[in-house]
VEXDREN-2710 file (C-alpha; in Angstrom, 1 decimal):
% VEXDREN-2710
k/r/px/py/pz
1/MET/69.5/100.4/94.3
2/SER/66.2/100.9/96.2
3/ASN/65.9/100.0/99.9
4/LYS/63.5/97.2/99.0
5/ASN/66.2/95.7/96.7
6/LYS/68.9/96.2/99.3
7/LEU/66.8/94.4/101.9
8/GLY/66.0/91.6/99.4
9/ARG/69.7/91.1/98.7
10/LEU/70.6/91.1/102.4
11/VAL/68.0/88.5/103.2
12/GLN/69.2/86.4/100.3
13/GLU/72.9/86.6/101.3
14/THR/72.1/85.9/104.9
15/ALA/69.9/82.9/104.1
16/GLY/72.5/81.4/101.8
17/PHE/75.3/82.0/104.3
18/SER/73.3/80.5/107.1
19/TYR/72.5/77.4/105.0
20/GLU/76.2/76.8/104.3
21/PHE/77.1/77.4/107.9
22/ILE/74.7/74.7/108.9
23/ARG/76.2/72.3/106.4
24/HIS/79.8/73.2/107.0
25/PRO/80.2/75.2/110.2
26/LYS/84.0/74.8/110.6
27/LYS/84.6/76.2/107.1
28/MET/82.2/79.2/107.4
29/GLY/83.2/80.6/110.8
30/SER/80.0/82.7/111.3
31/VAL/76.2/82.2/110.8
32/ILE/75.8/85.5/109.0
33/PRO/77.9/87.3/106.3
34/SER/80.2/90.2/107.0
35/SER/78.6/93.7/107.4
36/ARG/79.1/96.6/105.1
37/MET/81.1/98.3/107.8
38/LEU/83.5/95.4/108.1
39/ALA/83.8/95.1/104.3
40/ARG/84.7/98.8/104.1
41/ALA/87.3/98.4/106.9
42/MET/88.9/95.5/105.1
43/ARG/88.9/97.3/101.8
44/ARG/90.3/100.6/103.3
45/THR/93.1/98.6/105.0
46/ALA/94.0/97.0/101.7
47/GLN/94.0/100.3/100.0
48/ASP/95.9/102.2/102.6
49/LEU/98.5/99.6/103.6
50/GLY/98.9/97.4/100.5
51/HIS/101.2/98.3/97.6
52/PRO/99.3/100.7/95.2
53/GLU/99.9/98.3/92.2
54/SER/99.5/95.0/94.0
55/LEU/97.4/92.0/93.0
56/ILE/94.4/91.8/95.3
57/ILE/93.7/88.2/96.4
58/GLU/90.5/87.7/98.2
59/ALA/90.6/84.4/100.1
60/GLY/87.3/82.9/101.3
61/ALA/84.9/85.3/99.5
62/GLY/81.8/83.6/100.8
63/THR/78.6/85.4/99.6
64/GLY/80.6/88.3/98.4
65/ALA/80.0/90.9/101.2
66/ILE/83.7/92.0/101.0
67/THR/84.0/91.2/97.4
68/ARG/81.4/93.9/96.6
69/GLU/83.7/96.5/98.1
70/LEU/86.8/95.2/96.4
71/VAL/85.2/95.1/93.0
72/ALA/84.0/98.7/93.5
73/HIS/87.4/100.1/94.4
74/PHE/90.1/98.0/92.7
75/PRO/90.6/97.3/88.9
76/ARG/89.2/94.0/88.0
77/GLU/92.4/93.0/86.2
78/ARG/94.2/93.1/89.6
79/LEU/91.5/91.2/91.6
80/ILE/91.4/87.5/92.1
81/ILE/88.5/86.2/94.1
82/ASN/88.8/82.7/95.7
83/GLU/86.1/80.6/97.3
84/LEU/86.3/76.8/98.2
85/ASN/82.6/76.1/98.4
86/PRO/81.2/75.3/95.0
87/ARG/77.7/76.7/95.6
88/LEU/79.1/80.0/96.9
89/ALA/81.6/80.2/94.0
90/ARG/78.7/79.8/91.5
91/ARG/76.9/82.6/93.2
92/LEU/79.9/84.8/93.0
93/ARG/80.3/84.2/89.3
94/ASP/76.7/85.1/88.7
95/ARG/76.9/88.2/90.9
96/PHE/80.3/89.6/89.8
97/LYS/80.3/88.9/86.1
98/GLY/83.6/89.8/84.5
99/SER/85.6/89.3/87.6
100/THR/88.2/86.5/88.0
101/ILE/86.6/83.9/90.3
102/ARG/88.8/80.8/91.3
103/ARG/87.1/77.9/93.0
104/GLY/89.1/75.6/95.2
105/GLY/91.7/75.9/98.0
106/VAL/93.5/79.1/98.2
107/GLU/96.8/77.2/98.1
108/GLN/95.9/76.0/94.6
109/LEU/95.9/79.4/93.1
110/GLU/98.5/80.0/90.4
111/VAL/99.0/83.6/91.6
112/TRP/101.5/82.7/94.2
113/THR/104.1/82.2/91.5
114/TYR/103.5/85.7/90.1
115/PRO/106.2/88.3/90.7
116/GLN/103.9/91.3/91.3
117/PRO/103.3/92.6/94.9
118/LYS/100.3/90.9/96.6
119/THR/97.7/92.2/99.0
120/ILE/95.8/89.2/100.5
121/VAL/92.4/90.0/101.9
122/SER/91.3/87.0/103.9
123/SER/88.0/86.1/105.5
124/LEU/89.1/82.5/106.2
125/PRO/87.9/81.3/109.7
126/PHE/91.3/80.2/111.0
127/ARG/90.0/79.7/114.5
128/SER/87.5/77.1/113.4
129/LEU/89.4/75.4/110.6
130/PRO/90.9/72.0/111.2
131/GLN/94.4/72.6/112.7
132/GLU/96.3/71.0/109.8
133/ILE/94.5/73.0/107.2
134/ALA/94.9/76.3/109.1
135/HIS/98.6/75.6/109.5
136/SER/99.0/74.8/105.8
137/ILE/97.3/78.1/104.8
138/GLU/99.3/80.1/107.5
139/THR/102.5/78.7/106.1
140/LEU/101.5/79.7/102.5
141/PHE/100.6/83.3/103.6
142/PHE/103.7/83.8/105.7
143/THR/105.9/82.5/102.8
144/ALA/104.3/85.1/100.5
145/LEU/105.0/87.8/103.0
146/ARG/108.6/86.8/103.3
147/GLU/109.1/86.7/99.5
148/ASN/108.4/90.4/99.0
149/PRO/108.4/93.1/101.7
150/ALA/105.6/94.8/99.8
151/ASN/103.2/91.9/100.3
152/VAL/100.6/92.3/103.1
153/LEU/97.9/90.2/104.6
154/VAL/94.6/91.7/105.8
155/GLN/92.6/89.4/108.0
156/PHE/89.6/89.9/110.3
157/THR/88.7/88.0/113.5
158/TYR/86.0/88.2/116.2
159/GLY/88.4/87.7/119.0
160/GLN/91.0/89.8/120.7
161/ARG/94.1/87.7/119.8
162/SER/95.7/87.2/116.4
163/PRO/93.7/84.6/114.5
164/LEU/96.9/83.3/112.9
165/HIS/99.7/81.6/114.9
166/LEU/102.8/83.7/114.3
167/PRO/106.0/81.7/113.4
168/PRO/108.7/81.2/116.1
169/GLU/111.2/83.0/113.8
170/ALA/109.5/86.3/114.8
171/ASP/110.0/87.7/111.3
172/ILE/106.2/88.4/110.7
173/GLN/104.7/91.5/112.2
174/ALA/101.0/91.4/113.3
175/GLU/99.0/94.4/114.4
176/LYS/95.3/95.3/114.9
177/VAL/94.7/98.2/112.5
178/ASN/90.9/98.6/112.4
179/TYR/87.7/97.7/114.2
180/ALA/84.2/97.2/112.9
181/TRP/82.1/97.6/116.0
182/LEU/78.8/97.6/114.1
183/ASN/79.5/94.2/112.7
184/PHE/77.8/91.2/114.4
185/PRO/79.7/90.1/116.2
186/PRO/82.2/93.1/116.3
187/ALA/85.4/92.3/114.4
188/HIS/89.0/93.4/114.5
189/VAL/91.0/93.8/111.3
190/TRP/94.6/92.7/111.5
191/LEU/97.5/93.4/109.3
192/TYR/100.4/91.0/108.8
193/ARG/103.7/91.8/107.0
194/SER/107.4/90.9/106.9
195/ARG/109.4/92.7/109.5
196/GLN/111.8/93.7/106.6
197/GLN/109.1/96.1/105.4
198/GLU/109.8/99.8/105.8
199/PRO/107.3/101.6/108.1
END
């Protein structure tokens, strides 16, 4: 792809993301999409620390900045892309033809009943979501981690603290595993897994 085409796509992505941020700021979390550096950090974390045969569940795909990395490095039959916003979901279908795109809340996905190991790659803005929605999704993710020690959650945040509230049972382990310092703003990549998992 030429530099002109790359610049045009970046402008288009940023404009679309900014428009949705203005309309739904609590659901978007940032005024601009994730950088290529953050997308690579998220993908590499999923590759290195997720089960090698796991289903890859992208939660909150947005304009597809991280999706682009996932599609390029994981088999499409193991990749499920989720986005709540209908406009962004339509753009994802146009852009990633042949991929499995599911519009709606992440909790509505049928994949949670599948027995295969799962690697959740989440861009959901937990810090800005309404508390009851954030808690519901956290509960869903932690339940998945408890169901299979091979399941992991990869999540980024712009702050220093864990973007998810860890349960009082202390059976979920959280650690910062990567840092995308060229992202705007700089972002930390966190990994969550059940404490039953072997190191």
